[in-house]
C-alpha beads as a LAMMPS data file, in Angstrom:
LAMMPS data file: protein, C-alpha beads

142 atoms
141 bonds

1 atom types
1 bond types

-500.0 500.0 xlo xhi
-500.0 500.0 ylo yhi
-500.0 500.0 zlo zhi

Masses

1 110.0

Atoms # bond

1 1 1 -8.602 355.754 -59.908
2 1 1 -8.270 358.712 -57.784
3 1 1 -9.894 362.154 -58.161
4 1 1 -7.971 365.203 -59.149
5 1 1 -7.895 366.558 -55.465
6 1 1 -6.035 363.080 -54.655
7 1 1 -3.688 363.503 -57.416
8 1 1 -2.787 367.221 -56.765
9 1 1 -2.566 366.137 -53.022
10 1 1 0.198 363.622 -53.783
11 1 1 1.855 366.077 -56.394
12 1 1 2.175 368.896 -53.705
13 1 1 3.383 366.093 -51.131
14 1 1 6.077 364.950 -53.326
15 1 1 7.307 368.543 -54.696
16 1 1 6.596 370.654 -51.777
17 1 1 9.580 369.481 -49.294
18 1 1 11.327 370.679 -46.328
19 1 1 14.506 370.001 -48.345
20 1 1 13.625 372.282 -51.310
21 1 1 11.375 374.672 -49.679
22 1 1 12.700 375.608 -46.128
23 1 1 10.145 374.612 -43.259
24 1 1 7.108 374.280 -45.217
25 1 1 6.785 370.753 -46.357
26 1 1 3.313 369.393 -46.991
27 1 1 1.500 366.257 -45.507
28 1 1 -1.764 365.152 -46.403
29 1 1 -4.255 365.380 -43.221
30 1 1 -1.496 367.411 -41.273
31 1 1 -1.226 370.905 -42.887
32 1 1 -2.743 369.973 -46.539
33 1 1 -6.090 369.384 -46.675
34 1 1 -8.851 368.428 -49.520
35 1 1 -12.016 370.146 -49.651
36 1 1 -12.542 371.751 -46.364
37 1 1 -9.906 373.245 -43.558
38 1 1 -10.682 371.543 -40.516
39 1 1 -11.024 373.894 -37.436
40 1 1 -8.032 371.987 -35.803
41 1 1 -5.857 372.726 -38.820
42 1 1 -2.493 374.236 -37.997
43 1 1 -1.598 377.875 -38.894
44 1 1 0.533 376.985 -41.697
45 1 1 -2.147 374.980 -43.943
46 1 1 -2.852 374.548 -47.278
47 1 1 -6.622 373.811 -48.802
48 1 1 -7.209 372.072 -52.070
49 1 1 -10.821 372.384 -53.343
50 1 1 -12.754 372.516 -56.450
51 1 1 -15.239 374.915 -57.805
52 1 1 -17.223 375.144 -60.937
53 1 1 -15.065 374.973 -64.194
54 1 1 -15.857 375.206 -68.033
55 1 1 -17.535 372.864 -70.057
56 1 1 -15.588 369.848 -71.230
57 1 1 -14.081 369.519 -74.566
58 1 1 -16.020 367.058 -76.469
59 1 1 -15.182 364.562 -79.294
60 1 1 -17.334 362.633 -82.093
61 1 1 -15.778 359.272 -80.987
62 1 1 -16.345 356.789 -78.646
63 1 1 -15.435 359.000 -75.607
64 1 1 -17.689 361.880 -75.636
65 1 1 -15.579 363.853 -73.263
66 1 1 -12.182 364.337 -74.438
67 1 1 -10.811 366.749 -71.830
68 1 1 -12.364 367.985 -68.584
69 1 1 -11.681 371.417 -67.870
70 1 1 -11.795 371.597 -63.965
71 1 1 -11.024 374.608 -61.591
72 1 1 -9.187 374.209 -58.704
73 1 1 -8.464 376.799 -55.934
74 1 1 -5.832 376.725 -53.142
75 1 1 -6.061 378.764 -50.161
76 1 1 -2.534 379.171 -48.337
77 1 1 -2.762 380.423 -44.788
78 1 1 0.389 381.050 -42.807
79 1 1 1.481 381.906 -39.367
80 1 1 0.268 384.882 -37.506
81 1 1 1.342 388.229 -38.976
82 1 1 3.852 386.652 -41.372
83 1 1 2.882 387.847 -44.596
84 1 1 5.995 387.657 -46.388
85 1 1 6.690 384.027 -45.730
86 1 1 3.148 383.183 -46.594
87 1 1 3.249 384.740 -49.740
88 1 1 6.684 383.267 -50.548
89 1 1 5.112 379.850 -49.805
90 1 1 1.933 380.395 -51.892
91 1 1 4.427 381.359 -54.837
92 1 1 6.294 378.145 -54.308
93 1 1 2.951 376.069 -54.541
94 1 1 1.762 378.380 -57.721
95 1 1 5.176 377.810 -59.428
96 1 1 5.177 373.795 -58.546
97 1 1 1.461 373.403 -59.958
98 1 1 2.115 375.661 -63.031
99 1 1 4.920 373.545 -64.071
100 1 1 2.370 370.659 -64.847
101 1 1 2.651 370.816 -68.582
102 1 1 2.195 367.986 -71.157
103 1 1 0.774 364.758 -69.973
104 1 1 1.772 364.089 -66.634
105 1 1 0.123 361.004 -64.924
106 1 1 -0.434 361.727 -61.176
107 1 1 -2.251 358.731 -59.091
108 1 1 -4.023 357.529 -62.265
109 1 1 -5.008 360.994 -63.487
110 1 1 -3.838 362.415 -66.928
111 1 1 -3.336 366.136 -66.056
112 1 1 -2.371 368.001 -69.515
113 1 1 -1.919 371.410 -67.743
114 1 1 -2.333 373.228 -64.531
115 1 1 -2.708 376.652 -65.768
116 1 1 -2.748 379.564 -63.347
117 1 1 -5.844 381.841 -63.688
118 1 1 -4.517 384.966 -62.581
119 1 1 -1.841 385.882 -59.789
120 1 1 -1.807 385.264 -56.172
121 1 1 -4.797 386.760 -54.549
122 1 1 -4.416 388.141 -50.832
123 1 1 -7.474 387.504 -48.528
124 1 1 -8.346 389.402 -45.598
125 1 1 -6.450 388.433 -42.414
126 1 1 -8.560 385.784 -40.426
127 1 1 -9.466 386.311 -36.486
128 1 1 -6.153 384.717 -35.424
129 1 1 -3.957 387.284 -37.623
130 1 1 -3.065 384.683 -40.087
131 1 1 -2.479 385.962 -43.778
132 1 1 -4.222 384.032 -46.531
133 1 1 -3.914 383.961 -50.244
134 1 1 -5.784 382.046 -52.896
135 1 1 -4.589 380.710 -56.117
136 1 1 -7.127 379.439 -59.066
137 1 1 -5.960 377.043 -61.569
138 1 1 -7.578 375.609 -64.508
139 1 1 -6.836 371.638 -64.734
140 1 1 -7.061 370.344 -68.137
141 1 1 -7.515 366.477 -67.504
142 1 1 -7.951 363.504 -69.681

Bonds

1 1 1 2
2 1 2 3
3 1 3 4
4 1 4 5
5 1 5 6
6 1 6 7
7 1 7 8
8 1 8 9
9 1 9 10
10 1 10 11
11 1 11 12
12 1 12 13
13 1 13 14
14 1 14 15
15 1 15 16
16 1 16 17
17 1 17 18
18 1 18 19
19 1 19 20
20 1 20 21
21 1 21 22
22 1 22 23
23 1 23 24
24 1 24 25
25 1 25 26
26 1 26 27
27 1 27 28
28 1 28 29
29 1 29 30
30 1 30 31
31 1 31 32
32 1 32 33
33 1 33 34
34 1 34 35
35 1 35 36
36 1 36 37
37 1 37 38
38 1 38 39
39 1 39 40
40 1 40 41
41 1 41 42
42 1 42 43
43 1 43 44
44 1 44 45
45 1 45 46
46 1 46 47
47 1 47 48
48 1 48 49
49 1 49 50
50 1 50 51
51 1 51 52
52 1 52 53
53 1 53 54
54 1 54 55
55 1 55 56
56 1 56 57
57 1 57 58
58 1 58 59
59 1 59 60
60 1 60 61
61 1 61 62
62 1 62 63
63 1 63 64
64 1 64 65
65 1 65 66
66 1 66 67
67 1 67 68
68 1 68 69
69 1 69 70
70 1 70 71
71 1 71 72
72 1 72 73
73 1 73 74
74 1 74 75
75 1 75 76
76 1 76 77
77 1 77 78
78 1 78 79
79 1 79 80
80 1 80 81
81 1 81 82
82 1 82 83
83 1 83 84
84 1 84 85
85 1 85 86
86 1 86 87
87 1 87 88
88 1 88 89
89 1 89 90
90 1 90 91
91 1 91 92
92 1 92 93
93 1 93 94
94 1 94 95
95 1 95 96
96 1 96 97
97 1 97 98
98 1 98 99
99 1 99 100
100 1 100 101
101 1 101 102
102 1 102 103
103 1 103 104
104 1 104 105
105 1 105 106
106 1 106 107
107 1 107 108
108 1 108 109
109 1 109 110
110 1 110 111
111 1 111 112
112 1 112 113
113 1 113 114
114 1 114 115
115 1 115 116
116 1 116 117
117 1 117 118
118 1 118 119
119 1 119 120
120 1 120 121
121 1 121 122
122 1 122 123
123 1 123 124
124 1 124 125
125 1 125 126
126 1 126 127
127 1 127 128
128 1 128 129
129 1 129 130
130 1 130 131
131 1 131 132
132 1 132 133
133 1 133 134
134 1 134 135
135 1 135 136
136 1 136 137
137 1 137 138
138 1 138 139
139 1 139 140
140 1 140 141
141 1 141 142
C-alpha cells in the first residue's frame, strides 16, 4: 500500500491538468515533489510534505486506530515576479484537495477528508524573486 504523500501526488497529477487549469499541469518528479524540493526543481513547482499531526482517533475494537489525523503542507512556488498566477495556482490546488470529502480511495489509501487549515499563506520571495505560498491540510485517513 502507498503512503499518503503518494496518494496525494496521484490525485494532484490526475486533477491539476493542462486542460483544466491553464499551463500548470503537475507531473511527479518534474514539477511535483514529495518530501523535499530539489535544487534543480523548475520555478513553478509544488512540494507535498508531512508535518506532525494530531493523535489518531481510537476504537475499542480489533483495529485500535480508527482514523489517522495527518497534517500535510503544500508549498507552491511560481515563476519570478508572478504573484497573481502563483496565487491562482495555489487556490486551484487548495480547491482540488478540499474537494476530497467522504471516503475516497486513492492509491489504496482511504481518505475521508482533506480539510484546509486556514487560508493560503504567502511566504517571502526567495533569492530568485519567485513567489511562494503554503497551504496546510488535515488529512483524515482510515
